[in-house]
C-alpha positions as CSV (number, residue, x, y, z in Angstrom):
1,M,87.1,-114.7,-89.0
2,D,87.1,-117.6,-86.6
3,A,83.5,-118.8,-86.0
4,R,84.5,-122.1,-84.5
5,G,82.7,-123.0,-81.3
6,Q,79.9,-120.5,-82.0
7,S,76.4,-121.8,-81.8
8,C,73.7,-121.1,-84.4
9,P,73.1,-118.4,-85.6
10,K,76.3,-116.7,-84.4
11,P,78.5,-117.6,-87.5
12,V,75.9,-116.1,-89.8
13,M,75.5,-113.0,-87.7
14,M,79.4,-112.6,-87.6
15,A,79.4,-112.8,-91.4
16,K,76.5,-110.4,-91.7
17,E,78.3,-107.8,-89.5
18,A,81.4,-108.0,-91.8
19,V,79.2,-107.6,-94.9
20,D,77.4,-104.7,-93.3
21,R,80.8,-103.0,-92.7
22,G,81.4,-103.2,-96.4
23,A,83.7,-106.3,-96.7
24,S,84.1,-107.5,-100.3
25,R,86.3,-110.5,-99.4
26,L,85.8,-112.8,-96.4
27,E,87.4,-115.9,-94.9
28,V,85.2,-117.7,-92.4
29,L,86.4,-120.7,-90.4
30,V,83.6,-122.9,-88.9
31,D,83.7,-126.3,-87.2
32,N,80.6,-128.0,-88.5
33,P,78.7,-128.6,-91.8
34,V,75.5,-126.9,-90.6
35,S,77.3,-123.6,-89.9
36,G,79.1,-124.0,-93.2
37,E,75.9,-124.3,-95.1
38,N,74.1,-121.5,-93.3
39,V,77.0,-119.0,-93.8
40,T,77.4,-120.1,-97.5
41,R,73.7,-119.6,-98.2
42,F,73.7,-116.2,-96.5
43,L,76.8,-115.0,-98.4
44,K,75.6,-116.2,-101.7
45,G,72.4,-114.3,-101.1
46,Q,74.5,-111.2,-100.6
47,G,76.2,-111.6,-104.0
48,F,79.3,-113.5,-102.9
49,Q,80.9,-116.4,-104.7
50,V,81.9,-118.9,-102.0
51,T,84.5,-121.7,-102.1
52,R,84.8,-124.3,-99.4
53,S,87.8,-126.3,-98.2
54,E,88.0,-128.7,-95.3
55,G,91.1,-129.4,-93.2
56,P,92.2,-130.2,-89.7
57,E,91.4,-126.7,-88.5
58,G,87.8,-127.0,-89.7
59,I,85.8,-125.8,-92.7
60,L,87.2,-122.7,-94.4
61,L,84.8,-120.6,-96.5
62,T,86.4,-118.1,-98.8
63,A,84.0,-115.5,-100.2
64,E,84.4,-112.7,-102.8
65,R,81.7,-110.4,-103.8
66,S,80.9,-111.0,-107.4
67,A,77.7,-109.0,-107.7
68,P,75.3,-106.8,-105.8
69,P,73.1,-108.7,-103.4
70,A,70.8,-111.1,-105.3
71,E,67.1,-110.5,-105.6
72,V,65.8,-113.5,-103.8
73,P,62.3,-115.0,-104.4
74,E,60.1,-114.5,-101.3
75,D,59.5,-118.3,-101.0
76,H,63.2,-119.0,-100.7
77,P,65.2,-116.5,-98.6
78,P,68.9,-117.0,-98.3
79,C,68.8,-116.7,-94.5
80,S,66.0,-116.5,-92.1
81,C,67.8,-114.0,-89.8
82,P,65.3,-111.6,-88.3
83,S,67.6,-108.7,-89.2
84,D,67.0,-109.4,-92.9
85,A,63.2,-109.0,-92.5
86,P,61.8,-106.0,-94.4
87,S,59.9,-104.7,-91.4
88,K,61.6,-103.2,-88.4
89,A,58.4,-102.7,-86.4
90,P,58.9,-103.2,-82.7
91,M,58.2,-106.6,-81.3
92,G,56.9,-107.5,-77.8
93,L,58.0,-110.9,-76.6
94,L,56.1,-112.8,-73.9
95,I,58.2,-115.8,-72.9
96,L,56.6,-118.4,-70.8
97,S,59.3,-121.0,-70.6
98,R,63.1,-121.1,-69.9
99,T,63.6,-123.3,-73.0
100,L,62.5,-123.5,-76.6
101,G,60.9,-126.9,-77.1
102,G,60.5,-129.7,-74.6
103,E,62.4,-132.8,-75.8
104,S,65.8,-131.8,-74.4
105,A,66.3,-129.2,-71.6
106,E,69.9,-128.7,-72.6
107,L,69.1,-128.1,-76.3
108,G,66.1,-126.0,-75.4
109,E,68.2,-123.7,-73.2
110,A,70.8,-123.3,-76.0
111,L,68.0,-122.6,-78.5
112,M,66.4,-120.0,-76.2
113,K,69.8,-118.2,-75.7
114,A,70.4,-118.3,-79.5
115,F,66.9,-116.9,-80.2
116,L,67.3,-114.0,-77.7
117,D,70.8,-113.2,-79.0
118,T,69.4,-113.1,-82.6
119,M,66.6,-110.8,-81.4
120,R,69.2,-108.6,-79.6
121,Q,71.2,-108.3,-82.8
122,A,68.2,-107.5,-84.9
123,G,67.4,-104.6,-82.5
124,T,63.6,-104.8,-83.1
125,V,62.3,-105.9,-79.6
126,S,60.8,-103.1,-77.5
127,V,59.9,-105.3,-74.6
128,V,60.6,-108.8,-73.3
129,A,58.2,-110.1,-70.6
130,L,59.0,-113.2,-68.6
131,M,56.2,-115.2,-67.0
132,N,55.8,-118.7,-65.5
133,G,59.0,-120.7,-66.2
134,G,60.3,-117.8,-68.3
135,V,61.3,-116.0,-65.1
136,F,64.2,-118.4,-64.7
137,L,65.9,-116.6,-67.7
138,S,66.4,-113.6,-65.4
139,L,68.5,-115.5,-62.9
140,P,72.3,-115.2,-62.8
141,D,72.7,-119.0,-63.5
142,S,70.8,-118.8,-66.8
143,S,72.9,-118.7,-69.9
144,A,70.4,-116.1,-71.3
145,S,70.6,-113.6,-68.5
146,D,73.7,-111.8,-70.0
147,T,71.8,-111.5,-73.4
148,L,68.8,-110.0,-71.6
149,K,71.1,-107.5,-69.9
150,E,72.6,-106.5,-73.3
151,M,69.0,-106.1,-74.7
152,E,68.1,-103.9,-71.7
153,A,71.2,-101.8,-72.2
154,Q,70.1,-101.3,-75.8
155,G,66.7,-99.9,-74.6
156,T,64.6,-103.1,-74.5
157,R,62.3,-103.2,-71.4
158,V,62.6,-106.5,-69.5
159,L,59.6,-107.2,-67.3
160,V,59.7,-110.1,-64.9
161,C,56.4,-111.4,-63.4
162,G,56.4,-110.9,-59.7
163,T,53.7,-113.4,-59.0
164,C,55.8,-116.0,-60.8
165,T,59.1,-115.2,-59.1
166,K,57.3,-115.3,-55.7
167,H,55.7,-118.7,-56.6
168,F,59.1,-120.2,-57.5
169,G,60.8,-118.5,-54.6
170,V,63.4,-116.7,-56.8
171,T,62.4,-113.0,-56.4
172,D,65.6,-112.1,-54.6
173,R,67.8,-113.8,-57.3
174,V,66.4,-111.8,-60.3
175,C,69.5,-110.1,-61.9
176,V,68.0,-108.4,-64.9
177,G,64.8,-106.4,-65.7
178,S,62.2,-105.1,-63.2
179,I,59.6,-107.0,-61.2
180,S,56.3,-106.4,-62.9
181,N,52.6,-107.4,-62.9
182,M,50.1,-108.9,-65.3
183,F,48.6,-105.5,-66.1
184,E,51.9,-103.9,-67.1
185,I,53.1,-107.0,-68.9
186,T,50.0,-107.4,-71.1
187,S,49.8,-103.7,-71.7
188,E,53.4,-103.4,-72.8
189,V,53.6,-106.6,-74.9
190,F,50.3,-106.2,-76.7
191,A,50.9,-102.5,-77.4
192,A,53.9,-103.5,-79.5
193,A,53.4,-103.6,-83.3
194,K,54.2,-107.3,-83.3
195,P,53.4,-109.2,-80.1
196,V,54.8,-112.7,-80.0
197,V,54.1,-115.4,-77.3
198,I,56.7,-118.1,-76.8
199,G,56.2,-121.2,-74.7
């Protein structure tokens, strides 16, 4: 599989999808050492032997299942993908910013998109509520809006703070979710088994 050009954690998630479908042999092509290490660690944790070769096309990881998935000590998981977590209890996400972190807006936007995509693939989020700067994620020019649409199509409720969209003057540009209010947002997020506040 060609995972070049895919941002973290997509290469690991692509490998996981193949393993979940029953693949016993994989070839994964990545374009950076970090992706190579992450995919290798995940596959080894699933009982694969992995060889690595570098060439002009990128880093080729060849993996063959040599054993059932390894029993991994709790203090050293092979991959911190949410979908590997033992509990599938529904999460409620309250997102207060359009980025993760504050040092670089560009990096923060990419990290937020990767986070939401990982949560979408895990399928454990019952509600995403966007408040304050988080409402910008619901606009068509946000790189995360398509991921939010996919989450909504999977059954995740997406709630967008109406007071916040009015404050920023973007209510008529919201392209995903439904305009909501503080009562509904707090009720929905904190009724989830695992409420998480980001930002």
